[in-house]
Backbone as XML, in Angstrom:
<?xml version="1.0"?>
<chain id="A" units="angstrom">
  <residue number="1" name="MET">
    <atom name="N" x="0.849" y="-0.793" z="-0.288"/>
    <atom name="CA" x="-0.291" y="-0.165" z="-0.046"/>
    <atom name="C" x="0.717" y="0.793" z="0.154"/>
  </residue>
  <residue number="2" name="LYS">
    <atom name="N" x="0.780" y="1.978" z="-0.481"/>
    <atom name="CA" x="1.113" y="3.756" z="-1.041"/>
    <atom name="C" x="0.447" y="4.341" z="0.346"/>
  </residue>
  <residue number="3" name="ILE">
    <atom name="N" x="1.388" y="5.296" z="1.233"/>
    <atom name="CA" x="1.091" y="5.905" z="1.703"/>
    <atom name="C" x="1.151" y="7.728" z="1.933"/>
  </residue>
  <residue number="4" name="LEU">
    <atom name="N" x="0.569" y="8.751" z="1.558"/>
    <atom name="CA" x="1.269" y="10.209" z="1.572"/>
    <atom name="C" x="1.026" y="10.776" z="2.622"/>
  </residue>
  <residue number="5" name="SER">
    <atom name="N" x="2.025" y="11.155" z="3.652"/>
    <atom name="CA" x="2.233" y="12.133" z="4.897"/>
    <atom name="C" x="2.434" y="13.466" z="4.350"/>
  </residue>
  <residue number="6" name="VAL">
    <atom name="N" x="1.214" y="14.296" z="4.994"/>
    <atom name="CA" x="1.904" y="15.563" z="5.555"/>
    <atom name="C" x="1.847" y="15.898" z="6.703"/>
  </residue>
  <residue number="7" name="SER">
    <atom name="N" x="2.853" y="16.677" z="6.613"/>
    <atom name="CA" x="3.079" y="17.493" z="8.271"/>
    <atom name="C" x="2.693" y="19.054" z="7.924"/>
  </residue>
  <residue number="8" name="THR">
    <atom name="N" x="2.224" y="19.647" z="8.436"/>
    <atom name="CA" x="2.452" y="20.983" z="9.100"/>
    <atom name="C" x="1.667" y="21.582" z="11.099"/>
  </residue>
  <residue number="9" name="ALA">
    <atom name="N" x="2.487" y="20.850" z="11.046"/>
    <atom name="CA" x="2.421" y="21.464" z="12.783"/>
    <atom name="C" x="3.392" y="21.974" z="13.303"/>
  </residue>
  <residue number="10" name="THR">
    <atom name="N" x="4.376" y="21.866" z="12.202"/>
    <atom name="CA" x="5.821" y="22.881" z="12.972"/>
    <atom name="C" x="5.956" y="24.569" z="12.230"/>
  </residue>
  <residue number="11" name="ASN">
    <atom name="N" x="7.202" y="24.278" z="11.872"/>
    <atom name="CA" x="7.690" y="25.663" z="11.012"/>
    <atom name="C" x="8.370" y="25.132" z="9.685"/>
  </residue>
  <residue number="12" name="PHE">
    <atom name="N" x="8.652" y="23.414" z="10.259"/>
    <atom name="CA" x="8.797" y="22.530" z="7.984"/>
    <atom name="C" x="7.523" y="21.971" z="7.691"/>
  </residue>
  <residue number="13" name="LEU">
    <atom name="N" x="7.965" y="22.119" z="6.890"/>
    <atom name="CA" x="6.477" y="21.251" z="6.306"/>
    <atom name="C" x="6.854" y="19.680" z="5.614"/>
  </residue>
  <residue number="14" name="THR">
    <atom name="N" x="6.641" y="18.663" z="6.122"/>
    <atom name="CA" x="6.749" y="17.606" z="5.348"/>
    <atom name="C" x="6.462" y="16.748" z="4.929"/>
  </residue>
  <residue number="15" name="ILE">
    <atom name="N" x="6.877" y="16.099" z="3.487"/>
    <atom name="CA" x="5.675" y="15.242" z="2.790"/>
    <atom name="C" x="7.035" y="14.211" z="2.653"/>
  </residue>
  <residue number="16" name="SER">
    <atom name="N" x="5.734" y="13.044" z="2.930"/>
    <atom name="CA" x="6.270" y="11.639" z="2.404"/>
    <atom name="C" x="5.418" y="10.761" z="1.553"/>
  </residue>
  <residue number="17" name="LEU">
    <atom name="N" x="6.152" y="10.408" z="1.163"/>
    <atom name="CA" x="6.070" y="9.028" z="0.194"/>
    <atom name="C" x="6.547" y="7.280" z="0.952"/>
  </residue>
  <residue number="18" name="SER">
    <atom name="N" x="5.528" y="6.799" z="0.752"/>
    <atom name="CA" x="5.787" y="5.471" z="0.917"/>
    <atom name="C" x="5.416" y="4.366" z="0.700"/>
  </residue>
  <residue number="19" name="GLU">
    <atom name="N" x="5.787" y="3.218" z="0.967"/>
    <atom name="CA" x="5.449" y="2.056" z="-0.029"/>
    <atom name="C" x="5.625" y="0.861" z="0.398"/>
  </residue>
  <residue number="20" name="ASN">
    <atom name="N" x="4.538" y="-0.240" z="1.081"/>
    <atom name="CA" x="5.103" y="-1.247" z="1.851"/>
    <atom name="C" x="5.631" y="-0.766" z="2.964"/>
  </residue>
  <residue number="21" name="GLU">
    <atom name="N" x="5.305" y="0.057" z="3.810"/>
    <atom name="CA" x="6.412" y="0.421" z="4.993"/>
    <atom name="C" x="8.170" y="0.858" z="4.585"/>
  </residue>
  <residue number="22" name="LYS">
    <atom name="N" x="8.136" y="1.267" z="3.269"/>
    <atom name="CA" x="9.682" y="1.597" z="2.849"/>
    <atom name="C" x="9.618" y="2.684" z="2.724"/>
  </residue>
  <residue number="23" name="LEU">
    <atom name="N" x="10.416" y="3.780" z="2.692"/>
    <atom name="CA" x="10.205" y="4.924" z="2.416"/>
    <atom name="C" x="10.545" y="5.357" z="0.828"/>
  </residue>
  <residue number="24" name="ILE">
    <atom name="N" x="10.166" y="5.789" z="0.411"/>
    <atom name="CA" x="10.568" y="6.058" z="-0.820"/>
    <atom name="C" x="10.664" y="7.381" z="-1.715"/>
  </residue>
  <residue number="25" name="LYS">
    <atom name="N" x="10.331" y="8.328" z="-1.027"/>
    <atom name="CA" x="10.958" y="10.217" z="-0.945"/>
    <atom name="C" x="9.955" y="11.029" z="0.173"/>
  </residue>
  <residue number="26" name="GLN">
    <atom name="N" x="11.429" y="11.688" z="0.814"/>
    <atom name="CA" x="11.090" y="12.297" z="1.284"/>
    <atom name="C" x="11.053" y="14.089" z="1.226"/>
  </residue>
  <residue number="27" name="VAL">
    <atom name="N" x="10.440" y="15.270" z="1.621"/>
    <atom name="CA" x="10.753" y="16.392" z="1.384"/>
    <atom name="C" x="10.490" y="17.221" z="2.442"/>
  </residue>
  <residue number="28" name="GLU">
    <atom name="N" x="11.825" y="18.341" z="3.114"/>
    <atom name="CA" x="11.342" y="18.819" z="3.774"/>
    <atom name="C" x="11.296" y="20.318" z="3.468"/>
  </residue>
  <residue number="29" name="GLU">
    <atom name="N" x="10.758" y="21.164" z="4.117"/>
    <atom name="CA" x="10.733" y="22.778" z="3.782"/>
    <atom name="C" x="10.384" y="23.603" z="5.009"/>
  </residue>
  <residue number="30" name="LYS">
    <atom name="N" x="11.257" y="24.369" z="5.091"/>
    <atom name="CA" x="10.913" y="25.638" z="6.185"/>
    <atom name="C" x="10.907" y="26.636" z="5.973"/>
  </residue>
  <residue number="31" name="ASP">
    <atom name="N" x="9.939" y="27.124" z="6.968"/>
    <atom name="CA" x="9.195" y="28.784" z="6.607"/>
    <atom name="C" x="8.826" y="28.877" z="7.971"/>
  </residue>
  <residue number="32" name="GLN">
    <atom name="N" x="8.550" y="30.408" z="7.983"/>
    <atom name="CA" x="9.115" y="31.402" z="9.522"/>
    <atom name="C" x="6.875" y="31.309" z="10.434"/>
  </residue>
  <residue number="33" name="ARG">
    <atom name="N" x="6.157" y="30.183" z="9.378"/>
    <atom name="CA" x="4.517" y="30.363" z="10.717"/>
    <atom name="C" x="4.917" y="28.538" z="10.501"/>
  </residue>
  <residue number="34" name="ASN">
    <atom name="N" x="3.937" y="28.140" z="11.160"/>
    <atom name="CA" x="3.393" y="26.983" z="11.773"/>
    <atom name="C" x="1.226" y="27.190" z="10.848"/>
  </residue>
  <residue number="35" name="HIS">
    <atom name="N" x="1.309" y="25.823" z="11.013"/>
    <atom name="CA" x="-0.245" y="25.137" z="10.407"/>
    <atom name="C" x="-0.826" y="26.388" z="11.731"/>
  </residue>
  <residue number="36" name="SER">
    <atom name="N" x="-1.322" y="27.144" z="12.347"/>
    <atom name="CA" x="-1.985" y="27.973" z="13.288"/>
    <atom name="C" x="-1.978" y="29.704" z="12.486"/>
  </residue>
  <residue number="37" name="GLU">
    <atom name="N" x="-0.978" y="29.854" z="11.837"/>
    <atom name="CA" x="-0.783" y="31.231" z="11.425"/>
    <atom name="C" x="-1.008" y="31.303" z="10.065"/>
  </residue>
  <residue number="38" name="ALA">
    <atom name="N" x="-1.966" y="32.511" z="9.725"/>
    <atom name="CA" x="-2.185" y="32.215" z="8.168"/>
    <atom name="C" x="-1.441" y="33.306" z="8.093"/>
  </residue>
  <residue number="39" name="GLN">
    <atom name="N" x="-0.978" y="32.974" z="6.094"/>
    <atom name="CA" x="-0.432" y="34.493" z="5.258"/>
    <atom name="C" x="-1.506" y="35.070" z="4.708"/>
  </residue>
  <residue number="40" name="GLU">
    <atom name="N" x="-0.778" y="36.236" z="4.887"/>
    <atom name="CA" x="-0.879" y="37.520" z="4.530"/>
    <atom name="C" x="-1.546" y="37.433" z="2.833"/>
  </residue>
  <residue number="41" name="VAL">
    <atom name="N" x="-2.403" y="37.809" z="3.002"/>
    <atom name="CA" x="-2.921" y="37.990" z="1.070"/>
    <atom name="C" x="-2.709" y="39.359" z="0.980"/>
  </residue>
  <residue number="42" name="GLU">
    <atom name="N" x="-1.944" y="39.647" z="-0.151"/>
    <atom name="CA" x="-1.703" y="40.817" z="-0.638"/>
    <atom name="C" x="-3.125" y="41.319" z="-1.126"/>
  </residue>
  <residue number="43" name="GLY">
    <atom name="N" x="-3.866" y="43.089" z="-1.071"/>
    <atom name="CA" x="-4.945" y="43.689" z="-1.110"/>
    <atom name="C" x="-6.217" y="43.315" z="-0.600"/>
  </residue>
  <residue number="44" name="GLU">
    <atom name="N" x="-5.941" y="42.094" z="0.260"/>
    <atom name="CA" x="-6.952" y="41.885" z="1.460"/>
    <atom name="C" x="-7.098" y="42.750" z="2.605"/>
  </residue>
  <residue number="45" name="ALA">
    <atom name="N" x="-8.285" y="43.192" z="3.254"/>
    <atom name="CA" x="-8.425" y="44.206" z="4.111"/>
    <atom name="C" x="-8.755" y="43.374" z="5.178"/>
  </residue>
  <residue number="46" name="ASN">
    <atom name="N" x="-8.100" y="44.578" z="6.166"/>
    <atom name="CA" x="-7.564" y="43.308" z="7.463"/>
    <atom name="C" x="-9.071" y="44.259" z="8.390"/>
  </residue>
</chain>
């Protein structure tokens, strides 16, 4: 079985793909905010 995992709970976005309990690929991206902080949209009124 293939499993796609996505974690956004910290300031790292982690995406991994595994098949039959073997990791195929994992990607991490660092950001300054976490899942509870929204990104400000340009032109949006506050």
